[in-house]
Structures are given as structure tokens and as C-alpha cells.
C-alpha positions as CSV (number, residue, x, y, z in Angstrom):
1,X,96.1,106.5,112.0
2,X,98.4,108.1,109.4
3,X,99.1,108.2,105.7
4,X,102.5,108.7,104.1
5,X,103.2,112.2,102.7
6,X,104.0,110.8,99.3
7,X,100.3,110.0,99.0
8,X,99.1,113.4,100.2
9,X,101.6,115.1,97.9
10,X,100.4,113.2,94.8
11,X,96.8,114.3,95.6
12,X,97.7,117.9,96.0
13,X,100.0,117.8,92.9
14,X,97.1,116.2,90.9
15,X,94.8,119.2,91.9
16,X,97.5,121.6,90.9
17,X,98.2,120.0,87.5
18,X,94.5,119.3,86.6
19,X,92.9,122.6,87.8
20,X,95.9,125.0,87.4
21,X,96.4,127.9,89.7
22,X,92.8,129.1,89.7
23,X,91.5,125.7,90.7
24,X,94.1,125.2,93.2
25,X,93.4,128.6,94.9
26,X,89.7,127.7,95.0
27,X,90.6,124.4,96.7
28,X,92.8,126.3,99.2
29,X,89.9,128.6,100.1
30,X,87.7,125.8,101.4
31,X,90.3,124.5,103.8
32,X,90.7,125.6,107.3
33,X,93.6,128.0,108.2
34,X,95.8,125.3,109.6
35,X,95.2,122.8,106.8
36,X,95.8,125.5,104.2
37,X,99.2,126.3,105.7
38,X,100.3,122.7,105.6
39,X,99.1,122.3,101.9
40,X,100.8,125.6,101.1
41,X,104.0,124.4,102.6
42,X,105.9,121.7,101.0
43,X,104.3,118.2,101.7
44,X,107.1,116.0,102.7
45,X,106.9,112.6,101.0
46,X,108.7,110.7,103.7
47,X,106.6,112.3,106.6
48,X,103.4,110.8,108.1
49,X,100.3,112.8,108.0
50,X,97.2,112.3,110.2
51,X,94.3,110.5,108.3
52,X,91.8,113.1,109.6
53,X,94.0,115.8,107.8
54,X,93.9,113.7,104.7
55,X,90.2,113.3,104.8
56,X,89.8,117.1,105.3
57,X,91.9,117.5,102.1
58,X,89.6,115.0,100.2
59,X,86.5,116.9,101.6
60,X,87.9,120.2,100.1
61,X,88.5,118.4,96.8
62,X,85.0,117.0,96.8
63,X,83.5,120.4,97.5
64,X,85.3,122.0,94.6
65,X,85.7,119.5,92.0
66,X,83.6,116.2,92.2
67,X,80.8,117.6,90.1
68,X,83.3,118.7,87.6
69,X,84.8,115.2,87.1
70,X,82.9,112.0,88.4
71,X,86.1,110.0,87.7
72,X,88.2,112.2,89.8
73,X,89.1,109.6,92.6
74,X,90.1,107.1,90.1
75,X,92.4,109.6,88.4
76,X,93.9,110.7,91.7
77,X,94.5,107.1,92.6
78,X,96.3,106.4,89.4
79,X,98.5,109.4,90.0
80,X,99.4,108.1,93.6
81,X,100.5,104.7,92.2
82,X,102.3,106.2,89.2
83,X,104.3,108.6,91.5
84,X,104.9,105.9,94.1
85,X,106.2,103.1,91.8
86,X,109.2,104.7,90.2
87,X,112.8,103.7,90.1
88,X,113.6,100.3,91.7
89,X,110.0,99.4,92.1
90,X,109.5,99.4,88.3
91,X,112.5,97.1,87.9
92,X,110.9,94.6,90.2
93,X,107.5,94.9,88.6
94,X,109.0,93.9,85.2
95,X,110.8,90.9,86.7
96,X,108.0,89.3,88.7
97,X,104.6,87.7,87.8
98,X,101.6,89.9,88.0
99,X,99.8,87.5,90.3
100,X,102.8,87.3,92.7
101,X,103.0,91.0,92.7
102,X,99.3,91.5,93.6
103,X,99.3,89.1,96.4
104,X,102.3,90.8,97.9
105,X,100.7,94.2,97.7
106,X,99.7,94.2,101.4
107,X,103.4,94.7,102.1
108,X,103.5,97.7,99.9
109,X,100.3,99.0,101.4
110,X,101.8,99.0,104.9
111,X,104.5,101.4,103.8
112,X,102.0,104.0,103.1
113,X,99.2,103.4,105.7
114,X,99.6,102.7,109.3
115,X,96.4,101.6,111.2
116,X,94.9,100.0,108.1
117,X,95.5,96.7,106.7
118,X,95.1,95.5,103.1
119,X,93.9,91.8,102.8
120,X,93.9,89.7,99.6
121,X,90.7,87.7,99.8
122,X,91.0,86.0,96.4
123,X,93.5,86.2,93.6
124,X,93.7,84.5,90.2
125,X,95.2,85.4,86.8
126,X,92.5,87.8,85.8
127,X,90.8,88.8,89.0
128,X,91.3,90.0,92.5
129,X,89.2,90.5,95.5
130,X,90.8,92.6,98.3
131,X,89.6,94.3,101.5
132,X,90.9,97.1,103.7
133,X,90.2,97.0,107.4
134,X,90.9,99.5,110.1
135,X,89.1,101.9,112.4
136,X,89.0,104.7,109.9
137,X,85.5,105.3,108.3
138,X,86.5,106.5,104.8
139,X,84.7,109.0,102.6
140,X,83.4,107.9,99.2
141,X,86.4,109.9,97.5
142,X,88.8,108.0,99.7
143,X,87.4,104.7,98.4
144,X,87.3,105.9,94.8
145,X,91.0,106.8,95.1
146,X,91.7,103.3,96.5
147,X,89.8,101.9,93.5
148,X,91.9,104.0,91.0
149,X,95.2,103.2,92.8
150,X,94.6,99.5,92.5
151,X,93.4,99.9,88.8
152,X,96.7,101.8,88.3
153,X,98.8,99.0,90.0
154,X,97.0,96.2,87.9
155,X,97.6,98.2,84.7
156,X,101.4,98.8,85.6
157,X,101.7,95.1,86.2
158,X,100.4,94.2,82.8
159,X,96.5,94.2,83.1
160,X,94.3,95.7,80.5
161,X,90.6,96.7,80.5
162,X,90.4,96.7,84.3
163,X,86.9,96.7,85.8
164,X,86.4,97.6,89.4
165,X,83.7,97.6,91.9
166,X,83.5,98.5,95.6
167,X,81.4,95.6,97.2
168,X,81.3,96.7,100.7
169,X,82.4,100.1,102.7
170,X,83.2,100.8,106.2
171,X,81.4,104.0,105.8
172,X,78.2,102.0,105.4
173,X,78.9,100.0,108.6
174,X,80.6,97.0,107.1
175,X,83.7,95.6,108.9
176,X,85.9,96.4,105.9
177,X,85.9,98.1,102.5
178,X,85.9,95.4,99.9
179,X,86.8,95.7,96.3
180,X,86.5,93.4,93.2
181,X,88.6,93.7,90.1
182,X,88.7,91.8,86.7
183,X,90.9,92.5,83.7
184,X,92.3,91.0,80.4
């Protein structure tokens, strides 16, 4: 199972921006030698990276920063969406209805994750229930990042005061991670 390099790059860039050189160096010290080399080299947005590598990156972030900022996952998720939805995507977002965009998000998801599938369980004008299925057992930070990414996506498409809840998680033995969102 793989994740697109653009997502990994956004995560690494967030750590560099939020925690500056000192924090980034601290983060690098908790990574294995091979993972550190990959992170120190340029993360290629168009390449695919192994999900286990990504989870090791998230573990390093968790070790260094989760106690510093309990909303870290949400912030990283929003950065991934902001970085990913530039240019032509923004044009489409402005021209289509929010409900249509959200119900089509599994197509967008598949461009960034292979081996996982995003499912829309329910969608209405001001609420969304979605699930993610796959063999990957995610860390809590992974799920927090997903929550933040979808909050960011809803905000970009016009939603305000977004509230989110992870209802079920594969890490707890459920068949899918399930999320519920409401907004104004």
C-alpha cells in the first residue's frame, strides 16, 4: 500500500514550517537512518511512498510534537489539502456544488492512496459520513490527519464551523475508519 509523495511532502513541510530548524532536526533524530535519508533528500510529489514509511514518519512526529500541539493532526491534514488543491482544482471547486464535490471525493482520494478506498456513507447539504477501508491499520495521528484533511476540504468548498468525529477506527479492530462531519 502506498501514499502519494505530495502528501508526504506536505507533512514534512509542515514540520519544517511549524517547528523551524531546531524542531525539524529533533524530528530527524528519532527517524531510522534510511528514513532520515529519504526525508532529508527531496520528497518527490509525483512519486509513491510505502505506507509503512509514512507511518514511521508519523511516529516520529508523534514522539516529538504531539504533546506540544494536540491539534497537530488536524493542522497537518489541512496543509495537505491546501497544498494539493491548487491551480485547476480550485477552478473546479468554485464552479461545482459542494454536495457534488464531496460525493466525488473518492475519485480524488484514489489519486493519493492506493490500497485504501474512501466511501461516502451519507451526504447531505450540511453533513457527511464517510469511511476508509483497506488493510492498513492506521495510527491515531494518521486518522487525525484524515479528519483535518476532510475538514479543510469542506472549508475550501464553502463549509463553515465544521465539526468532526471519528466514529470507528481500523486500529481498534473495526472493518473501516468512519468519520462524521457537520457544518454550517
